[in-house]
TIBATOR-620586 format. One record per residue: residue number from 1; x, y, z of N, C-alpha, C, O in turn. Coordinates in steps of 0.02 Angstrom, whole numbers. Layout:
N
{k NUM	nx X	ny Y	nz Z	cax X	cay Y	caz Z	cx X	cy Y	cz Z	ox X	oy Y	oz Z}
...
END
This chain:
79
{k 1	nx -83	ny 1424	nz 300	cax -140	cay 1423	caz 344	cx -144	cy 1353	cz 376	ox -134	oy 1303	oz 343}
{k 2	nx -158	ny 1351	nz 440	cax -162	cay 1288	caz 476	cx -224	cy 1249	cz 455	ox -275	oy 1277	oz 436}
{k 3	nx -218	ny 1182	nz 459	cax -273	cay 1140	caz 437	cx -336	cy 1152	cz 479	ox -391	oy 1152	oz 451}
{k 4	nx -328	ny 1162	nz 544	cax -387	cay 1174	caz 586	cx -423	cy 1239	cz 566	ox -484	oy 1242	oz 568}
{k 5	nx -385	ny 1289	nz 547	cax -415	cay 1352	caz 525	cx -453	cy 1342	cz 460	ox -507	oy 1371	oz 450}
{k 6	nx -427	ny 1300	nz 416	cax -462	cay 1286	caz 353	cx -526	cy 1247	cz 368	ox -578	oy 1259	oz 338}
{k 7	nx -523	ny 1200	nz 415	cax -583	cay 1163	caz 435	cx -638	cy 1211	cz 459	ox -697	oy 1203	oz 442}
{k 8	nx -619	ny 1260	nz 499	cax -667	cay 1309	caz 525	cx -698	cy 1348	cz 467	ox -759	oy 1359	oz 466}
{k 9	nx -657	ny 1368	nz 418	cax -683	cay 1403	caz 359	cx -732	cy 1359	cz 320	ox -785	oy 1382	oz 299}
{k 10	nx -714	ny 1296	nz 311	cax -756	cay 1249	caz 274	cx -823	cy 1241	cz 310	ox -876	oy 1244	oz 278}
{k 11	nx -822	ny 1232	nz 376	cax -885	cay 1224	caz 414	cx -929	cy 1286	cz 405	ox -989	oy 1280	oz 395}
{k 12	nx -899	ny 1345	nz 410	cax -937	cay 1407	caz 403	cx -967	cy 1412	cz 333	ox -1024	oy 1433	oz 325}
{k 13	nx -929	ny 1394	nz 282	cax -953	cay 1398	caz 213	cx -1008	cy 1347	cz 199	ox -1054	oy 1361	oz 161}
{k 14	nx -1003	ny 1288	nz 230	cax -1058	cay 1240	caz 222	cx -1120	cy 1264	cz 259	ox -1176	oy 1254	oz 236}
{k 15	nx -1110	ny 1297	nz 316	cax -1166	cay 1323	caz 355	cx -1203	cy 1378	cz 316	ox -1265	oy 1380	oz 316}
{k 16	nx -1166	ny 1422	nz 283	cax -1199	cay 1477	caz 247	cx -1218	cy 1459	cz 175	ox -1246	oy 1500	oz 139}
{k 17	nx -1202	ny 1398	nz 154	cax -1222	cay 1374	caz 88	cx -1174	cy 1389	cz 32	ox -1188	oy 1374	oz -26}
{k 18	nx -1117	ny 1421	nz 47	cax -1069	cay 1436	caz -7	cx -1027	cy 1376	cz -27	ox -995	oy 1377	oz -80}
{k 19	nx -1028	ny 1323	nz 13	cax -1000	cay 1258	caz -6	cx -1053	cy 1205	cz 7	ox -1088	oy 1208	oz 58}
{k 20	nx -1061	ny 1157	nz -39	cax -1112	cay 1106	caz -28	cx -1093	cy 1058	cz 28	ox -1034	oy 1043	oz 38}
{k 21	nx -1143	ny 1034	nz 63	cax -1132	cay 985	caz 115	cx -1151	cy 915	cz 91	ox -1121	oy 865	oz 112}
{k 22	nx -1199	ny 910	nz 46	cax -1223	cay 845	caz 25	cx -1173	cy 808	cz -18	ox -1125	oy 838	oz -43}
{k 23	nx -1183	ny 744	nz -25	cax -1136	cay 703	caz -64	cx -1157	cy 702	cz -137	ox -1210	oy 727	oz -156}
{k 24	nx -1114	ny 672	nz -178	cax -1130	cay 661	caz -247	cx -1099	cy 707	cz -299	ox -1115	oy 699	oz -358}
{k 25	nx -1056	ny 754	nz -280	cax -1028	cay 797	caz -333	cx -977	cy 758	cz -375	ox -947	oy 710	oz -352}
{k 26	nx -969	ny 780	nz -437	cax -918	cay 751	caz -481	cx -854	cy 791	cz -471	ox -855	oy 853	oz -471}
{k 27	nx -798	ny 756	nz -462	cax -734	cay 790	caz -450	cx -683	cy 768	cz -502	ox -681	oy 710	oz -523}
{k 28	nx -642	ny 816	nz -523	cax -590	cay 805	caz -573	cx -526	cy 837	cz -548	ox -528	oy 892	oz -521}
{k 29	nx -470	ny 805	nz -557	cax -406	cay 834	caz -539	cx -370	cy 859	cz -601	ox -371	oy 827	oz -653}
{k 30	nx -338	ny 917	nz -595	cax -296	cay 944	caz -649	cx -254	cy 1001	cz -621	ox -263	oy 1020	oz -563}
{k 31	nx -207	ny 1028	nz -660	cax -165	cay 1082	caz -635	cx -207	cy 1143	cz -615	ox -261	oy 1155	oz -642}
{k 32	nx -181	ny 1181	nz -568	cax -215	cay 1242	caz -544	cx -233	cy 1288	cz -601	ox -201	oy 1287	oz -654}
{k 33	nx -284	ny 1330	nz -590	cax -309	cay 1374	caz -642	cx -307	cy 1449	cz -622	ox -339	oy 1490	oz -654}
{k 34	nx -271	ny 1465	nz -569	cax -264	cay 1533	caz -543	cx -329	cy 1561	cz -513	ox -333	oy 1621	oz -499}
{k 35	nx -379	ny 1518	nz -504	cax -439	cay 1538	caz -467	cx -422	cy 1534	cz -392	ox -368	oy 1512	oz -373}
{k 36	nx -469	ny 1555	nz -350	cax -460	cay 1549	caz -278	cx -491	cy 1484	cz -254	ox -544	oy 1462	oz -278}
{k 37	nx -459	ny 1453	nz -206	cax -483	cay 1391	caz -175	cx -549	cy 1405	cz -140	ox -556	oy 1455	oz -105}
{k 38	nx -598	ny 1362	nz -150	cax -662	cay 1370	caz -118	cx -661	cy 1362	cz -43	ox -707	oy 1384	oz -8}
{k 39	nx -609	ny 1331	nz -16	cax -603	cay 1320	caz 56	cx -562	cy 1375	cz 89	ox -587	oy 1411	oz 133}
{k 40	nx -499	ny 1382	nz 69	cax -454	cay 1428	caz 104	cx -449	cy 1497	cz 71	ox -425	oy 1544	oz 103}
{k 41	nx -470	ny 1503	nz 8	cax -469	cay 1567	caz -26	cx -403	cy 1585	cz -59	ox -399	oy 1636	oz -93}
{k 42	nx -352	ny 1543	nz -51	cax -287	cay 1558	caz -83	cx -289	cy 1538	cz -156	ox -330	oy 1497	oz -177}
{k 43	nx -243	ny 1567	nz -195	cax -240	cay 1555	caz -267	cx -217	cy 1483	cz -281	ox -173	oy 1457	oz -247}
{k 44	nx -248	ny 1452	nz -331	cax -229	cay 1385	caz -354	cx -177	cy 1392	cz -409	ox -193	oy 1403	oz -467}
{k 45	nx -115	ny 1385	nz -390	cax -59	cay 1395	caz -437	cx -58	cy 1341	cz -491	ox -76	oy 1284	oz -479}
{k 46	nx -37	ny 1361	nz -549	cax -35	cay 1314	caz -606	cx 17	cy 1259	cz -597	ox 14	oy 1208	oz -631}
{k 47	nx 65	ny 1269	nz -553	cax 117	cay 1219	caz -541	cx 95	cy 1165	cz -492	ox 132	oy 1117	oz -480}
{k 48	nx 36	ny 1172	nz -463	cax 11	cay 1124	caz -413	cx -55	cy 1094	cz -437	ox -94	oy 1127	oz -472}
{k 49	nx -68	ny 1032	nz -417	cax -133	cay 1002	caz -436	cx -190	cy 1031	cz -395	ox -180	oy 1054	oz -339}
{k 50	nx -249	ny 1031	nz -424	cax -309	cay 1054	caz -390	cx -366	cy 1006	cz -405	ox -360	oy 963	oz -449}
{k 51	nx -420	ny 1014	nz -369	cax -480	cay 975	caz -382	cx -535	cy 1022	cz -404	ox -545	oy 1075	oz -374}
{k 52	nx -570	ny 1003	nz -456	cax -628	cay 1040	caz -480	cx -689	cy 999	cz -465	ox -693	oy 941	oz -484}
{k 53	nx -737	ny 1027	nz -430	cax -797	cay 992	caz -409	cx -857	cy 1024	cz -442	ox -867	oy 1085	oz -437}
{k 54	nx -897	ny 983	nz -475	cax -958	cay 1008	caz -507	cx -1018	cy 980	cz -471	ox -1024	oy 919	oz -461}
{k 55	nx -1062	ny 1025	nz -451	cax -1125	cay 1006	caz -418	cx -1180	cy 1045	cz -452	ox -1186	oy 1106	oz -443}
{k 56	nx -1221	ny 1011	nz -492	cax -1272	cay 1043	caz -533	cx -1238	cy 1094	cz -579	ox -1195	oy 1076	oz -618}
{k 57	nx -1258	ny 1157	nz -574	cax -1229	cay 1208	caz -616	cx -1172	cy 1245	cz -582	ox -1144	oy 1292	oz -611}
{k 58	nx -1155	ny 1226	nz -520	cax -1102	cay 1260	caz -483	cx -1036	cy 1223	cz -490	ox -1034	oy 1162	oz -496}
{k 59	nx -981	ny 1262	nz -489	cax -914	cay 1233	caz -493	cx -873	cy 1261	cz -435	ox -875	oy 1321	oz -421}
{k 60	nx -837	ny 1217	nz -402	cax -794	cay 1235	caz -346	cx -723	cy 1211	cz -360	ox -715	oy 1158	oz -390}
{k 61	nx -674	ny 1249	nz -339	cax -604	cay 1231	caz -349	cx -570	cy 1225	cz -281	ox -583	oy 1266	oz -236}
{k 62	nx -527	ny 1175	nz -273	cax -494	cay 1162	caz -209	cx -421	cy 1142	cz -218	ox -404	oy 1109	oz -267}
{k 63	nx -379	ny 1162	nz -171	cax -313	cay 1131	caz -165	cx -326	cy 1058	cz -146	ox -379	oy 1043	oz -118}
{k 64	nx -280	ny 1014	nz -160	cax -289	cay 943	caz -143	cx -304	cy 933	cz -69	ox -351	oy 897	oz -52}
{k 65	nx -264	ny 964	nz -25	cax -275	cay 956	caz 47	cx -342	cy 986	cz 68	ox -376	oy 957	oz 110}
{k 66	nx -360	ny 1042	nz 41	cax -423	cay 1075	caz 58	cx -482	cy 1031	cz 36	ox -532	oy 1027	oz 70}
{k 67	nx -475	ny 999	nz -22	cax -527	cay 954	caz -47	cx -537	cy 897	cz 2	ox -594	oy 879	oz 18}
{k 68	nx -483	ny 867	nz 26	cax -488	cay 812	caz 74	cx -520	cy 835	cz 140	ox -559	oy 798	oz 169}
{k 69	nx -503	ny 894	nz 163	cax -534	cay 920	caz 223	cx -609	cy 931	cz 212	ox -649	oy 916	oz 257}
{k 70	nx -628	ny 957	nz 154	cax -698	cay 969	caz 139	cx -736	cy 902	cz 139	ox -791	oy 898	oz 166}
{k 71	nx -707	ny 851	nz 108	cax -738	cay 784	caz 107	cx -748	cy 760	cz 179	ox -802	oy 736	oz 196}
{k 72	nx -697	ny 768	nz 219	cax -700	cay 747	caz 289	cx -754	cy 785	cz 327	ox -793	oy 755	oz 364}
{k 73	nx -758	ny 850	nz 318	cax -808	cay 890	caz 352	cx -878	cy 876	cz 327	ox -926	oy 879	oz 366}
{k 74	nx -886	ny 860	nz 263	cax -952	cay 842	caz 237	cx -979	cy 779	cz 271	ox -1039	oy 772	oz 282}
{k 75	nx -934	ny 733	nz 287	cax -953	cay 669	caz 317	cx -963	cy 674	cz 393	ox -992	oy 629	oz 423}
{k 76	nx -940	ny 727	nz 423	cax -945	cay 735	caz 496	cx -1018	cy 746	cz 516	ox -1057	oy 776	oz 478}
{k 77	nx -1037	ny 722	nz 574	cax -1106	cay 734	caz 598	cx -1118	cy 809	cz 606	ox -1073	oy 846	oz 626}
{k 78	nx -1178	ny 830	nz 590	cax -1195	cay 901	caz 597	cx -1205	cy 917	cz 671	ox -1233	oy 878	oz 710}
{k 79	nx -1179	ny 975	nz 690	cax -1185	cay 995	caz 760	cx -1240	cy 1046	cz 770	ox -1252	oy 1068	oz 826}
END
């Protein structure tokens, strides 16, 4: 999936509240857990690193690149 397409997905998910926009989540890196990425929806393979983000009682999982895109989009001015 192209990076710009993932950015569009991330923006839509932040808009509908399925991904947090605010700052302050705790993030941890570790091998994939076969869950789906919170940004692109693809499986997080155990052979690749992933990021686990905890915000209150919610947990989100991301591919490394998707995590960086999400961080970037969270910091972008709201349109």
